[in-house]
Structures are given as structure tokens and as C-alpha cells.
C-alpha positions as CSV (number, residue, x, y, z in Angstrom):
1,X,91.5,-2.3,-60.8
2,X,90.4,-4.6,-58.1
3,X,90.0,-3.7,-54.5
4,X,91.7,-6.0,-52.1
5,X,89.5,-7.4,-49.5
6,X,89.8,-5.6,-46.2
7,X,91.0,-7.6,-43.3
8,X,90.0,-6.9,-39.7
9,X,87.0,-6.4,-37.5
10,X,84.0,-4.1,-38.2
11,X,82.9,-1.5,-35.7
12,X,79.9,-3.6,-34.7
13,X,82.0,-6.7,-34.1
14,X,84.3,-4.6,-31.8
15,X,81.4,-3.2,-29.9
16,X,80.0,-6.7,-29.3
17,X,83.4,-8.0,-28.2
18,X,83.8,-5.0,-25.8
19,X,80.3,-5.7,-24.4
20,X,81.1,-9.4,-23.8
21,X,84.4,-8.5,-22.2
22,X,82.7,-5.8,-20.0
23,X,80.2,-8.3,-18.7
24,X,82.9,-10.8,-17.9
25,X,85.0,-8.2,-16.1
26,X,82.0,-7.0,-14.0
27,X,81.3,-10.6,-13.0
28,X,84.9,-11.0,-11.8
29,X,84.8,-7.8,-9.9
30,X,81.5,-8.8,-8.2
31,X,83.0,-12.2,-7.4
32,X,86.1,-10.6,-5.8
33,X,83.8,-8.4,-3.6
34,X,81.8,-11.5,-2.4
35,X,85.1,-13.3,-1.8
36,X,86.4,-10.4,0.3
37,X,83.2,-10.2,2.3
38,X,83.2,-14.0,2.9
39,X,86.8,-13.9,4.1
40,X,86.1,-11.1,6.5
41,X,83.1,-12.9,7.8
42,X,85.1,-16.1,8.4
43,X,87.8,-14.1,10.2
44,X,85.2,-12.5,12.4
45,X,83.6,-15.9,13.1
46,X,86.9,-17.6,13.9
47,X,87.8,-14.8,16.4
48,X,84.3,-15.0,18.0
49,X,84.9,-18.8,18.5
50,X,88.2,-18.1,20.1
51,X,86.6,-15.5,22.4
52,X,83.8,-18.0,23.3
53,X,86.3,-20.7,24.1
54,X,88.3,-18.4,26.3
55,X,85.2,-17.4,28.2
56,X,84.3,-21.1,28.5
57,X,87.7,-21.9,30.0
58,X,87.2,-19.1,32.5
59,X,83.9,-20.5,33.6
60,X,85.3,-24.1,33.7
61,X,88.3,-23.1,35.8
62,X,86.6,-20.8,38.2
63,X,86.3,-22.6,41.6
64,X,82.9,-21.1,42.2
65,X,80.2,-22.2,39.8
66,X,78.3,-19.4,38.0
67,X,74.9,-18.4,39.3
68,X,71.8,-19.5,37.6
69,X,70.2,-17.1,35.1
70,X,71.4,-14.7,32.4
71,X,74.4,-12.5,32.4
72,X,75.9,-10.2,29.8
73,X,79.2,-8.4,29.4
74,X,81.9,-7.2,27.0
75,X,85.5,-8.3,26.5
76,X,88.3,-7.0,24.3
77,X,90.2,-9.5,22.2
78,X,92.0,-9.3,18.9
79,X,91.7,-5.6,18.8
80,X,87.9,-5.7,18.9
81,X,85.2,-5.4,21.5
82,X,83.0,-8.5,21.8
83,X,79.6,-8.7,23.4
84,X,78.8,-11.9,25.2
85,X,75.7,-13.3,27.0
86,X,75.6,-16.4,29.2
87,X,72.6,-18.4,30.2
88,X,73.1,-20.9,33.1
89,X,70.5,-23.5,33.7
90,X,70.2,-26.5,36.1
91,X,70.0,-30.0,34.6
92,X,68.3,-33.1,35.8
93,X,71.6,-34.1,37.4
94,X,72.2,-31.7,40.3
95,X,75.9,-32.1,39.9
96,X,75.9,-30.4,36.4
97,X,75.0,-27.0,35.1
98,X,74.2,-26.3,31.4
99,X,75.8,-23.1,30.1
100,X,74.9,-21.5,26.8
101,X,77.4,-18.8,25.8
102,X,76.7,-16.4,22.9
103,X,79.3,-14.1,21.4
104,X,78.5,-11.2,19.1
105,X,81.3,-9.4,17.4
106,X,80.2,-7.6,14.2
107,X,76.9,-6.1,13.2
108,X,75.3,-8.2,10.5
109,X,77.1,-11.4,11.2
110,X,75.5,-14.3,13.0
111,X,76.6,-14.9,16.6
112,X,78.7,-17.8,17.8
113,X,76.9,-20.1,20.3
114,X,78.7,-22.5,22.5
115,X,76.9,-24.8,24.9
116,X,78.7,-26.9,27.5
117,X,78.3,-28.6,30.9
118,X,80.1,-27.7,34.1
119,X,80.3,-29.7,37.3
120,X,79.2,-28.1,40.5
121,X,81.4,-28.7,43.6
């Protein structure tokens, strides 16, 4: 009597296949986490840019020029509280002021910096 050859995978082959699959699954889960973190950071960065541009428009449209020096404040926008700081410096041309505006929104993310010139009346 002959034994027919068994068909299928051995236990060792199944364990190796499961280990390879597990490594691939863990890599995909980690990639998804990085992607979600990056998307949230981009969303925060985009909102911070909008806040910085809104503050720039306020400075540009105010009839009185801002005073020289540093100023800080907070503003609510997009359901969040944003911290901003503004540095106003004189330029070589007395008709222009250089304004550096920095907006921080989230701990751990880099701030948005916007520099522009404003004419003095």
C-alpha cells in the first residue's frame, strides 16, 4: 500500500507566512498613522496661514500705522485659539514699515511667519 503524498503547507511554512503578513500589516498601520498626523499638521498650517493673512489685512487696512516694536495677542478662528506676535521695524525708506507676523496654533507644530511692508501716511 502506498501512501499518497500530502498536499498543503507545513506548520513552519504557515508560521513564516503569518510573520511576513504581520510585518506588512504593521508597516501599513504605521504608514496610516503618519499620514493622519501629516494631514492634521497640514490642516493646522493652512488655518494658521489664513489667520496670518487676516491679521495682515487688518494691519494694512487700519488708517493708523502700527507702532514700532513687538506686540502679542490671541485670536479665535476656525474653532481654535491662535497666538500671534507682531514685530514692526522701520526701513531705510521712511514711508515704509516692515512687519513680521508670527502665528502659533498647535503645540509641536512650527509657526507660520508672514513678512510684509506697509506704507505710512
